[in-house]
C-alpha positions in Angstrom: -1.2 4.2 -16.2 -3.6 2.2 -18.4 -7.0 3.3 -19.6 -8.8 1.1 -17.0 -7.3 3.3 -14.2 -8.6 6.6 -15.6 -12.1 6.4 -14.2 -11.5 4.4 -10.9 -13.8 5.2 -8.0 -11.4 4.4 -5.2 -9.1 7.3 -5.4 -7.6 10.1 -7.6 -5.0 9.1 -10.1 -2.0 11.5 -9.9 -1.2 11.7 -13.6 1.9 13.9 -13.0 3.5 11.4 -10.7 2.6 8.5 -13.1 4.3 10.5 -15.9 7.4 10.8 -13.7 7.4 7.0 -13.3 7.2 6.5 -17.0 10.1 8.9 -17.5 12.4 6.7 -15.4 15.3 5.4 -17.6 16.6 1.9 -17.6 19.8 3.2 -15.9 17.8 4.9 -13.1 15.3 2.0 -12.6 15.5 -0.1 -9.4 13.5 -2.1 -6.9 11.0 -0.3 -4.7 8.2 -1.1 -2.2 4.6 -0.1 -2.9 2.4 0.5 0.2 -1.3 -0.2 -0.2 -3.8 1.0 2.3 -7.3 -0.4 1.6 -10.8 0.2 2.7 -13.6 -1.9 1.3 -17.2 -1.3 0.4 -19.6 -3.2 2.6 -20.9 -4.8 -0.6 -19.2 -4.9 -3.9 -20.7 -2.6 -6.6 -20.3 -4.1 -10.0 -23.3 -2.3 -11.5 -24.9 -5.5 -12.8 -26.9 -8.4 -11.5 -24.2 -10.9 -10.6 -24.5 -12.6 -7.2 -23.9 -10.3 -4.2 -20.5 -10.5 -2.5 -18.7 -8.2 0.0 -16.1 -5.7 -1.0 -13.4 -7.8 0.7 -14.5 -10.9 -1.3 -14.3 -8.8 -4.5 -10.7 -7.7 -3.7 -9.8 -11.3 -3.0 -10.9 -12.1 -6.6 -8.7 -9.3 -7.8 -5.5 -10.3 -5.9 -2.9 -10.6 -8.7 -0.5 -12.8 -6.8 0.4 -15.0 -9.8 0.9 -12.0 -12.1 3.2 -10.4 -9.5 5.3 -13.6 -9.4 5.6 -13.6 -13.2 6.9 -10.1 -13.1 9.4 -10.9 -10.3 7.4 -9.0 -7.7 6.3 -10.3 -4.4 4.0 -9.4 -1.5 6.3 -8.8 1.6 3.6 -7.7 4.1 -0.1 -8.5 4.1 -2.7 -8.4 6.9 -5.9 -7.0 8.4 -6.0 -3.8 10.4 -6.8 -4.7 14.0 -6.4 -1.2 15.5 -6.0 2.3 14.3 -4.4 4.6 17.0 -4.2 7.7 14.7 -5.8 9.1 11.6 -9.2 10.3 10.3 -9.7 7.6 7.7 -10.5 4.0 8.6 -8.6 1.2 6.9 -9.3 -2.5 6.6 -6.1 -4.0 5.2 -2.5 -3.2 4.4 -0.2 -4.7 1.8 3.3 -3.9 0.8 4.6 -5.3 -2.5 8.3 -5.3 -3.6 8.6 -4.7 -7.3 12.0 -5.4 -9.1 11.6 -2.2 -11.2 9.3 0.7 -11.9 8.9 -0.7 -15.4 7.5 -4.0 -14.0 4.8 -2.1 -12.1 3.9 -0.1 -15.2 3.9 -3.2 -17.5 1.5 -4.9 -15.1 -1.1 -2.2 -15.7 -1.1 -3.1 -19.5 -1.5 -6.9 -19.1 -4.9 -8.2 -20.4 -5.1 -10.6 -17.5 -4.5 -7.8 -14.9 -7.0 -5.5 -16.6 -9.6 -8.3 -16.5 -9.2 -8.6 -12.8 -9.3 -4.9 -12.1 -13.1 -4.8 -12.3 -13.1 -6.7 -9.0 -10.9 -4.1 -7.3 -13.0 -1.2 -8.6 -16.2 -3.0 -7.4 -14.9 -3.9 -3.9 -12.6 -1.0 -3.0 -14.1 2.1 -1.5 -10.8 3.9 -1.0 -7.2 3.2 -1.4 -3.8 4.9 -1.1 -0.8 3.4 -2.9 2.6 4.9 -2.3 6.0 4.3 -3.9 8.5 3.9 -1.0 12.3 3.3 -0.7 14.1 2.3 2.5 16.3 5.0 4.1 17.4 3.8 7.5 16.8 1.3 10.2 15.9 -2.4 10.5 12.8 -4.2 11.7 12.7 -6.1 15.0 10.7 -9.3 15.6 6.9 -9.3 16.2 3.6 -10.7 14.9 2.0 -7.3 14.4 3.2 -4.3 12.5 2.7 -0.6 13.3 2.4 1.3 10.1 2.9 5.1 10.3 2.3 7.2 7.2 3.3 10.8 7.9 3.8 14.1 6.2 6.8 14.9 8.4 10.2 14.7 6.6 12.3 15.1 9.8 11.9 11.6 11.1 14.6 9.4 12.6 14.5 5.6 12.9 14.3 4.3 16.5 15.7 0.8 17.3 13.6 -1.9 15.6 12.1 0.5 13.1 12.4 0.7 9.3 12.2 4.1 7.8 11.2 4.6 4.2 11.0 7.7 1.9 7.6 8.2 0.1 8.5 9.3 -3.4 4.9 9.8 -4.4 1.4 8.3 -4.7 0.0 7.1 -8.0 -3.5 7.0 -6.3 -4.2 9.2 -3.4 -6.9 11.8 -2.5 -5.4 12.9 0.8 -2.2 14.5 2.1 1.1 14.5 0.3 2.8 11.8 2.4 6.6 12.0 2.9 7.7 9.1 5.2 6.6 5.6 6.0 7.7 4.2 9.4 7.3 0.5 10.1 7.6 -1.0 13.6 7.3 -4.7 14.5 5.3 -5.2 17.7 5.8 -8.0 20.1 3.4 -9.3 22.8 5.0 -7.3 25.6 4.9 -3.9 23.9 1.8 -2.4 22.3 1.6 0.5 19.9 1.6 3.0 22.8 5.2 2.2 23.5 6.1 3.2 19.9 3.7 5.9 18.9 5.9 8.9 18.1 4.9 12.5 17.9 5.2 13.6 14.3 5.1 17.0 12.8 2.2 17.5 10.3 -0.4 14.8 9.6 -0.2 11.1 10.3 -2.2 8.0 10.0 -1.3 4.9 12.1 -2.6 1.4 11.9 -1.7 -1.9 13.5 -1.7 -4.9 11.2 -2.0 -8.5 12.2 0.4 -9.9 9.6 -0.7 -13.0 7.7 2.4 -12.7 5.6 5.6 -10.8 6.6 9.0 -11.2 5.0 10.2 -7.7 5.6 13.6 -7.3 7.2 
C-alpha cells in the first residue's frame, strides 16, 4: 500500500497479498467486504506533547467515513465488542466496510486527506486485523447483536440465519491465516451459546453490539 503503512505499529503488512491486490485487473475487479478487528491502546501514543486522549478517541479522529463515501464505499457493520466467547486475543470494536472495487481501497491509501488522518490510527490502535472477504452462502437473520466468527477452517457450512464469507487474505495480520468469516445475527431469546459451532483449526469469536448494521 502507501508509504505511510510500511512502518505501522498495529500489525504486519502482508506485502505479497497487497501485491496480489494491485495485480487485479479492471475486468477482475469487483465489490468486496473488508473486516476490521480493532484493539486500542489505553492512551494514544503520538510521540509528541499534544493533549492526552485515549486510543479509542484517536481512532474516532481517524474514522474516514467521508472519504469512504466519496469512493462509493460504506460501513455496513460497526459496533463495540461486548463479549468474546472464543479466542486468545481481546478485541474492542468490529467494523465491516463494503468497497465497490479493490482499486477504490488501494486508491484510498494514496489520498493526502487519508494519509493525514492515518497518524491517529497509528497512535490509537494497538492491534488490528483487516481481511478481504467475499460472500459464499447463507443470509443473515434479525437481531441487535452480531456473532462474528473468524476461523481457519475451510470446511464450514452456513446454518440458518448465518452469512458465510471466504477470506481471501489479510493486508494487515500478525496471526493465523484465516479462511472463513461466519456472521450470525443474535436476538434477545438466543445467546451466542446457541450458535457457537465447533470449528476445525483456530477460531476467534466476538459478539458485537451493532451501532450500525445494514448487512443482509
